[in-house]
N, C-alpha and C positions, 0 to 999 in steps of 0.2 A: 432579364433575370429569370432563371429557371424557377418554376412554381415550387414553393415549399410544401412539404408533406403535411397533410391534415393529421390530427391526432389519431383518426381511424386507420391511417396507413403507416403509422410509426413502426408497428411490430415487424412487418416484413422487411422494411428498409433497415431497421436496426440489426436484424439477424443477418442480412446480407452484408452489412458493414462489418459485423463481427467476423464473419467468414473471411472477408477480404483481409482484415487486419491479421488474422491468424495464419493466413497464407503468405504473408510478406516475407517472414524469415523464421527459421527454427526457433530463435530466441523468443520471438513474439508468440509463437505457438505454445511454447512452454509456459509463458506468462498467462496465456488465456486458457490453459488446459488444467486448471486447478481441480476440476471434478474428476478428470481422468487420473490425475495423480492419486487421489484418495480412493478411486475405484481399484487401482492397482494395489494399494495397501490393504484394502478391504478384501481383496480376492484371496489373500493368503499365499499367493504364488511367489512373493518376493522374499528377500532376506528378513529374518526376524530382527527387529530393532530392540535396543535396550529400552527398558521401561524407566523413564525418568520420573522425577517428582511431579505431582499434579499442580501445575501452575498455568497462568494465562500464557498462551502461545499466540503468535501471529496467525498461523494457519495457512498463510499464503506468502511465505517469506522468500520472495525473490528479489533480485537486485533492484528492479524498478520500484519496489515498495519500501525502499530505504532512502533517506535524504534529509536535507536541512529542514528543520521545523522551528518556527518561532513560538515562544510562549506568550502569555498575555502581557508580559512586560517588555516584549520585543527582543528578549535574549534568544540566541540561536543555538540549537543542539542538533546533532545528527541522530535521528531516531527512525523507528519503523513508522511509516506514514500512511499505511492503508490497513485497516483492521476489520474489514468486512467479515473475514472468516475466523476471527478470534474466538477461541474457546479455552476452557480449562482442560488441558490435555497433556500430551507427552512432548517435552521439548525436543526430543529426537526428530519429530516431524519437521520442525523449523530447520534443523540442521540439514536434513536430507533435501528439503525443498530449496534451501539456499545453495547447497552443494550442486544440485541439478542445474540451477540457474547459472552458477559460475562456470560449470562444465560446458553448458551450452554457449556461454559467452566466449569461452576458450576455443570452441569449435569455430565460432564465427570470426575469431581473430586468427584462425589458421595456426593455433598453437598445438604442440605435440601432446601425445598422451602422457608423457612424463611431466609436462607442464601442468596438465590437469590434475595428476596425482599430487604434485607439489602444492597446487592451489588448495586442495582439500586438507593437506597437512597444515597449511597456513591458516585456513579457516578454523580448524580445531585449536591451533596455537593461539590465535586471537581470542577465540571464544573462551578458552580456559584461563587466559590472562586476565579477563574481566572478572574472574571469580576470586582473584587474590585479595587478601584483606586490606592491603595498602594501595589497591588500584584506584587511580583517579582518571576519569574520562579525559581530562585536560592533558594527560600524559601521552595520549595516543598521537602518533605521527600520521598526519593526514596525507595519504598517497596522492600522487599527481593526478590520477584519474578522478579523484573526488574533489581535489582542491578547486577546480574550475567552478563546479556547482556551488561550493561553499562561498567562493568569491562573489559569484553572481547573487547569491542569497543575501550577503552582507550589504551589497550595493543596491538592492532592489527597493523600489518605491511604488506608491500607488500608480504612478504614471507607467512604470514598466509592467506592472500587473495588468493594468487596463489595456495596454498595447498588445500584450501577449494573449490574454484571455478574451478580451472584448474587441481587439484589433482597432481600438479607438480610445481616446481619452474623454470623449463626450459622454455625458451621463445618460446613456441609453444602451440597451443590449442589441447589437446589430443581428438581425435574423439572416441565416445563411447556412453554411456547412456545419457550424458548431452549435448554433442555437435555432430551434424550430418554434413555430407559433403555438400558442396555447388555445384551447377551446374557451368559449365564454364561461363555461362552468368551472374550468380549472382556474381561470383568471379571478373569478369571483371568490373561489375558495382561497386562493393565494392572498388576495386583499384582506380577507379576514384573518388568515394565518399570520400575516405580517404585523398585525396589531396585537398579537399575544404578548403578554408581559414577559414570559420566559425568553422569547426571542429578543426583546428589547434589552433585557438584562445581559444576555449573551454578547450582544454587540457592544454594549457600553462598558463591558468588563475590561477591555483593553486599556493599557496605559495611556494617559493623556485625555481620556474621555470621562466626562462627568457622569456619575451614577444616575442622575436624574435627567440626562439628555433625552430628547425625543428622537425617535427613529421612524422614518417614513419610507414606504415603498415607492421607488421611482419607476422601475420596470421589472419585468420577469419574462422568462422563456423556458422552454424544455431544453435541457442541456444534453447534447450528444457527446458523451464522455466515457472513457474507460474501454475495457475489452471484455473480460469475462462477465462484467456487470451490465453490459449493453442490453437494453430491453427492460431493465428495471426503471422505476420512476426516478428521474433526476431533474432537479429544477435549479435554475440560477435566479437569484433575487438581487437586484441592484437596490441598495438602500442608501438613504441620506440621513446623516446624523447631525442634529441641530443642538445648540446649547454648549458647544465646546469652542466658542470663538467662531472662526470661519467654518461654515458648513463643510463637511467632508462626506465622501462616498465610500461604500464598502460593498464587496461582492460576497453573498452568502450562498453556500452550497447545501442543497437539501437532497439527501440520497436515501432511497428505500433500503431497509434492512430486511433480509430474508434469512431463512435457516442456513446455517453454515454447513459446508461440505466436510469440513475438518471434523474428525471424530472427537467428541468430548469424553473425558474420563467418566467411568461408569457411575460413580457416586458424586460427580461434580455438582456443586451448588451454584448454579448460574441463574441470572434472570431469564424467565421464560420469554419475555418480550425481547425480540431480536435487536431492536434499537438500543435498549438498555444494556444488552449483552455487549454490543460493539463499544459503547461508551465506557462501560466498566472495564473491558479489556484494554481499551486505549489508555485509561488512567493508570493501569498497572504496568503496561509495557512502554508507553510513550507519554509521560506526564505532560510534556510541553503541548502535545496535541490534545490529550484527553481533557485537560482543564478548559479547553476552548470548545468543547463539544456539548451538544444538547440532544437528549433522547426525547422524542415526542411522537405525535401522530398527525398525519395529514390525509384527509379524505379516505379514511379507513386503512391507510398504510402506516406501518411502523417506519419512522424515518429518523435518521440522525443528521444533525445540522451543525455546521461550523462556518465561521467566516474565513474565507481564503485570505491569507496574508501574502504580501509580495515576497516574503522570505521563504515561503513554502515551495520547495522545488524537488523534483525527483532527480536521481543521479542519471547522468547521460554518459554511460560507459560503453564505448565501442572501440574496437581495434586495439586491444591491449597488447603491449609487449610482454615477453616472459616475465621480466622483473616487475612491471606494473601489475600484472595479473597476481603475482604472489603477494605484493604489498596490499593490493585492493582486497584480496580474499581475507588476509589477516585483519585488516581494518573492519570490514563488514562483519566478520566473525565476532570481533570485540563489541561492536554495536549491539548485535543480537545477544551476546553474552551479558552485557550490562542490563538489557531488558529482562532477561531471565533471572540473573543473579539477584537483582534488587528485590525479588519476591521470595527469596530463600533465606532462612537463618543459617548460621555458621555450620551446624552439623549436617543440614540438608545439602549445602554446597559441597562439603567434603565428600559426602556419600555419592553425589552425582559425578564428581570429578573422578572418584575411584572407579565408578562404573564405566565411564568413558575410557579410562586408562586400561582397565581390565580387558577391553576388546581391541586394543591397539596391537599391531603386528610389527615384526622386525622390518618387513618390506616397506610398509607405509605407516608413518607415525600419526595414525588417526584410527578410530574404531573401524574394524573390518566391515561392519554392517554399513557404514557410511560409504565406503568405497564400492562395495558390491551393489548396494542399492542404487547409487548414482550411475554406475556402469549399466545396470539393467534398465533403469528408467530412461537413460539417454538413448539406448537402443530402441526401446518401446516408443518413445516420443518421436524419434527420427522416422520410424516406420509410419506412425500415426500422422506425422506432419506431411510426409509424401503422399499418403492416401488421401489426406484432407485436400492437398493441392490438386491431386488427380480429380477428385470429385468436384472441386471448385472450378477447375479448368473446363470440365465438361458442361457444368451449369452455365458458365459464361459463354461458351461456344453455342449452346442451344438457342 
C-alpha cells in the first residue's frame, strides 16, 4: 500500500488534487471557481444586476449544491445542501450562479444555445412559481434527472452510507484515498472534542434516539473531500450511540468555516464568527439541514458540525436531453425560490417579482441581466478552464 501523507504534507497534496478536479471537466471547473465568479462581479466589468431584498443567499448556488436532505425526524426535502458561502446579500447572485451552472451542464450535454436560453427561462419560471401565495413544495413535479437521486435517498440506510463513504460497514474509518491519518496532537484534540456536551446533544437529537444516550468516539481521520474547500480543515468522526437499544454508529462531519467570497449587503447584521454565519444561513435557507448543524470551535478553528445521514445526497445530473434540461432547470429554480421566498413577507415578495419582470425581454422571458451575465461568465470560465488545463498539463509533464 502506498504510504499515506503525514499532516505536514497535506497542503501540497490537497492543492494538487484540487487542480486535478478542476481540470476534469468545464462543469467541475465552474463548481470549483467560486472565487473567480465573485472576482468578476466585483470587477464591475459585467452586466449590472438587479438589487434584490437583503436576505440569506447560498452564495455558491450550483447544481451540485442542491439535493435531498433529511431533517432530524427523517423526513426528506430537496434543499440547498452546501452553505459555506452563505451571506445576507443579493438573491440575484444565486440566480446567476445557478444559471451559469445549468448553462455549463447544457454545454456538457451538447445542447444548443437555444436550449440554454430556454433553461434560463425555465429557471426563472420555477423560481417565480415558488413565490405564489398558494404554492406548496409538494406540488412540484420532480423531473427524471432528479428522481433517481430522490429514490436513492429514500432507500438509503446506514449500511449504504457506510459502504459509500467508508467503503466498509465495519466500525472503523479505512485510511486511503478519502481518509488520511491524524497527528497525535490532532487525535488528542478530537478525543476531547468528542466528549463535548453540544456534540452529544447534536447526535442524540435525531428521531429514535434518547436524549440521555451516551456518545463515544470510535475512530477519526482527516477527510479529503470537496473541491473549492480542499485545503481547509475537514474531519470525519465515527461515533457510537449507546442507550437506544442496540448500539448504533453515525458519521460526523467537522468542517472549517472561513470568510465567504460572496459579498454581503453593506448593512447586513450577520454573526462575525464564520461557523455561526454558516449555521444561521443554513437555518434560513435549508431548515432540514440547518436544524442538524452546530457551530463551534476546534483547535482554534471556527467549524460547523453535522451528522451525515444516509439520505443526504447530491444531485447527479449528466447528459441531459433538451426536455430534461428544461424540466430540471424549472425544478431547481423552484427549490431556490422556496429558500428565498420563505424569508420575505408578502410585500417584499411582490416587489422582487416586479423587479425581475421589469428586466424581462420579448426575446427571452427572463431578466436580461441573467442572460447577459451567464453568456459573459460562460465565455470567461471557458477560457479560464482551458488556461487552467494548459498550466496543469505542463505541471504534470514537468
